[in-house]
KOLMARDO-498362 format. One record per residue (C-alpha): y, x, z. Coordinates in nm, 3 decimals. Layout:
! residues N
        c2        c1        c3
         Y         X         Z
...
! end
This chain:
! residues 156
        c2        c1        c3
    -0.894    -0.368    -1.427
    -1.225    -0.121    -1.437
    -1.267     0.203    -1.585
    -1.301     0.488    -1.462
    -1.148     0.650    -1.134
    -0.908     0.908    -1.220
    -1.049     1.282    -1.309
    -1.073     1.512    -1.028
    -0.979     1.797    -0.938
    -0.640     1.639    -0.971
    -0.319     1.776    -0.760
    -0.159     1.493    -0.787
    -0.232     1.231    -0.561
    -0.228     0.839    -0.667
    -0.209     0.522    -0.518
    -0.265     0.166    -0.639
    -0.288     0.144    -0.952
    -0.262     0.527    -1.051
    -0.585     0.587    -0.847
    -0.797     0.328    -0.991
    -0.745     0.085    -0.677
    -0.708    -0.231    -0.930
    -0.976    -0.440    -0.807
    -1.244    -0.432    -1.119
    -1.360    -0.834    -1.124
    -0.973    -0.993    -0.998
    -0.750    -0.798    -1.099
    -0.548    -0.772    -0.712
    -0.475    -0.427    -0.546
    -0.186    -0.516    -0.310
    -0.408    -0.550    -0.014
    -0.646    -0.209    -0.133
    -0.335     0.017    -0.170
    -0.133    -0.095     0.173
    -0.505    -0.049     0.383
    -0.461     0.260     0.141
    -0.137     0.452     0.239
    -0.202     0.533     0.599
    -0.522     0.689     0.485
    -0.352     0.929     0.242
    -0.086     0.964     0.519
    -0.326     1.079     0.802
    -0.521     1.280     0.553
    -0.202     1.474     0.462
    -0.143     1.493     0.827
    -0.484     1.672     0.917
    -0.419     1.923     0.624
    -0.139     2.030     0.705
    -0.149     2.043     1.033
    -0.474     2.208     1.102
    -0.579     2.547     1.084
    -0.572     2.460     0.732
    -0.250     2.528     0.671
    -0.318     2.778     0.418
    -0.448     2.514     0.173
    -0.324     2.549    -0.178
    -0.186     2.222    -0.304
    -0.476     2.201    -0.523
    -0.685     2.203    -0.221
    -0.468     1.987    -0.018
    -0.480     1.640    -0.324
    -0.885     1.727    -0.353
    -0.927     1.647    -0.005
    -0.643     1.357    -0.008
    -0.849     1.230    -0.298
    -1.186     1.276    -0.047
    -1.034     1.077     0.188
    -0.964     0.808    -0.030
    -1.225     0.776    -0.207
    -1.505     0.819    -0.013
    -1.874     0.796    -0.118
    -1.871     0.393     0.054
    -1.552     0.339    -0.147
    -1.728     0.451    -0.497
    -2.012     0.286    -0.423
    -1.833    -0.068    -0.369
    -1.608     0.007    -0.668
    -1.925     0.022    -0.867
    -2.060    -0.288    -0.756
    -1.727    -0.428    -0.778
    -1.765    -0.328    -1.185
    -2.133    -0.460    -1.187
    -2.001    -0.772    -1.099
    -1.648    -0.704    -1.421
    -1.948    -0.666    -1.643
    -2.118    -0.924    -1.519
    -1.852    -1.203    -1.512
    -1.758    -1.079    -1.900
    -2.114    -1.183    -2.036
    -2.048    -1.561    -1.887
    -2.048    -1.833    -2.068
    -1.803    -2.158    -1.927
    -2.087    -2.313    -1.781
    -2.156    -1.940    -1.603
    -1.852    -1.853    -1.539
    -1.835    -2.209    -1.347
    -2.128    -2.208    -1.153
    -2.077    -1.835    -1.030
    -1.687    -1.957    -0.898
    -1.814    -2.283    -0.766
    -2.052    -2.101    -0.552
    -1.834    -1.809    -0.492
    -1.603    -2.069    -0.381
    -1.830    -2.269    -0.150
    -1.831    -1.985     0.063
    -1.616    -1.970     0.367
    -1.256    -1.822     0.299
    -1.364    -1.532     0.527
    -1.566    -1.441     0.206
    -1.320    -1.447    -0.012
    -1.068    -1.294     0.153
    -1.264    -1.008     0.223
    -1.411    -0.991    -0.122
    -1.047    -1.016    -0.265
    -0.863    -0.753    -0.100
    -1.168    -0.500    -0.146
    -1.296    -0.451     0.215
    -1.621    -0.631     0.246
    -1.934    -0.371     0.148
    -2.208    -0.623     0.115
    -2.339    -0.633    -0.207
    -2.563    -0.931    -0.189
    -2.318    -1.135    -0.035
    -2.271    -1.365    -0.341
    -2.606    -1.283    -0.477
    -2.770    -1.374    -0.153
    -2.601    -1.709    -0.172
    -2.580    -1.845    -0.508
    -2.791    -2.102    -0.661
    -3.091    -2.057    -0.817
    -2.941    -2.111    -1.165
    -2.681    -1.848    -1.111
    -2.905    -1.565    -0.966
    -3.111    -1.613    -1.331
    -2.807    -1.596    -1.515
    -2.713    -1.278    -1.320
    -3.013    -1.112    -1.369
    -3.093    -1.251    -1.739
    -2.751    -1.096    -1.835
    -2.709    -0.838    -1.533
    -2.977    -0.626    -1.702
    -2.711    -0.328    -1.911
    -2.458    -0.370    -1.621
    -2.705    -0.313    -1.374
    -2.881     0.013    -1.552
    -2.499     0.096    -1.557
    -2.422     0.108    -1.233
    -2.704     0.278    -1.116
    -2.662     0.533    -1.293
    -2.309     0.587    -1.184
    -2.448     0.588    -0.866
    -2.679     0.822    -0.864
    -2.499     1.058    -1.086
    -2.212     1.013    -0.814
    -2.282     1.294    -0.513
    -2.061     1.419    -0.212
! end
């Protein structure tokens, strides 16, 4: 869970755990992997069916990786890694408060978060209790700086 994304350039295109699709906060990856399959297929079809048929294998795999991990997905993953870092720092009571706030949300938000379909980093924080917000801010300074640094360094 967590860990770096695949180092690029890489000729072998992965999917699922080999492509960094394990949700850093939950360990889930089935929904994200299933959603990625058509992205990979469409990317290959687009590259092979275009005027760019002369693409080398390395160039083709680079194009597929770009489609598989666009900047929005990489930013989302950074946020999920931030969440993982926060969860690892919480004590038992803090963890209980966090999950109580999470499961007080409507199921739509649980499904979206757990399946990597939500792109709203403020979602949980905006609905958290003040005690949870303070705890996240207090324990999240280092992970927040790490996340911000990774986001600044990640450019298309």
